[in-house]
C-alpha positions as CSV (number, residue, x, y, z in Angstrom):
1,X,-15.3,-19.7,-105.8
2,X,-16.3,-18.8,-109.4
3,X,-19.7,-18.2,-108.4
4,X,-18.3,-15.8,-105.5
5,X,-16.3,-13.5,-108.1
6,X,-19.2,-13.2,-110.6
7,X,-21.3,-12.8,-107.4
8,X,-19.2,-10.5,-106.8
9,X,-18.5,-8.5,-110.1
10,X,-22.1,-8.2,-110.7
11,X,-23.1,-6.9,-107.5
12,X,-19.9,-4.1,-108.1
13,X,-21.3,-3.2,-111.7
14,X,-24.9,-3.1,-110.7
15,X,-23.8,-0.6,-107.6
16,X,-21.6,1.7,-110.1
17,X,-24.5,2.0,-112.5
18,X,-26.8,3.0,-109.7
19,X,-24.2,5.6,-108.6
20,X,-23.8,6.3,-111.8
21,X,-27.4,7.8,-111.9
22,X,-26.0,10.0,-108.9
23,X,-24.0,11.8,-111.2
24,X,-26.2,14.8,-112.7
25,X,-25.7,17.6,-110.6
26,X,-22.0,16.8,-110.2
27,X,-18.9,18.7,-112.2
28,X,-16.9,16.9,-114.3
29,X,-14.1,15.9,-111.3
30,X,-16.4,14.6,-109.8
31,X,-18.2,12.8,-112.4
32,X,-14.4,11.0,-113.2
33,X,-13.4,10.2,-109.5
34,X,-16.5,8.2,-109.1
35,X,-16.7,6.4,-112.5
36,X,-12.6,6.1,-111.4
37,X,-13.6,4.5,-108.2
38,X,-16.4,2.4,-109.7
39,X,-13.8,0.7,-112.4
40,X,-10.8,0.5,-110.0
41,X,-13.3,-1.3,-107.4
42,X,-14.2,-4.0,-110.0
43,X,-10.4,-4.6,-111.9
44,X,-9.6,-5.0,-108.2
45,X,-12.2,-7.7,-107.4
46,X,-11.2,-9.4,-111.0
47,X,-7.5,-9.6,-109.9
48,X,-7.9,-10.3,-106.0
49,X,-10.8,-13.3,-106.8
50,X,-13.0,-11.0,-104.4
51,X,-11.1,-9.6,-102.0
52,X,-12.5,-7.3,-100.2
53,X,-8.8,-5.4,-100.1
54,X,-8.5,-6.2,-103.1
55,X,-11.9,-4.5,-104.0
56,X,-11.5,-1.0,-101.5
57,X,-7.5,-0.9,-103.2
58,X,-9.0,-0.8,-106.6
59,X,-11.6,1.7,-106.2
60,X,-8.9,3.8,-104.2
61,X,-6.9,3.9,-107.1
62,X,-9.1,4.2,-109.8
63,X,-10.5,7.3,-108.1
64,X,-7.6,8.9,-107.8
65,X,-6.2,8.4,-111.5
66,X,-10.2,9.4,-112.0
67,X,-10.1,12.7,-110.4
68,X,-7.0,13.4,-112.4
69,X,-7.6,12.9,-115.7
70,X,-9.0,15.7,-117.6
71,X,-12.6,15.7,-119.1
72,X,-13.2,18.2,-121.2
């Protein structure tokens, strides 16, 4: 089970880093949303032992929180 958790966390991290490379032309709010979703997905995966539902739920919550962060 530990191997699956590490694989899931690694895969999500790689996808998140690749996705952040596309944030160059995005607004600050869009960047915060994307970052929040990525961090939330990793957190959800870790907290639920790699559960798909936990990962998606974490991404959704993180995206909403990131969208509401006022970045200056």
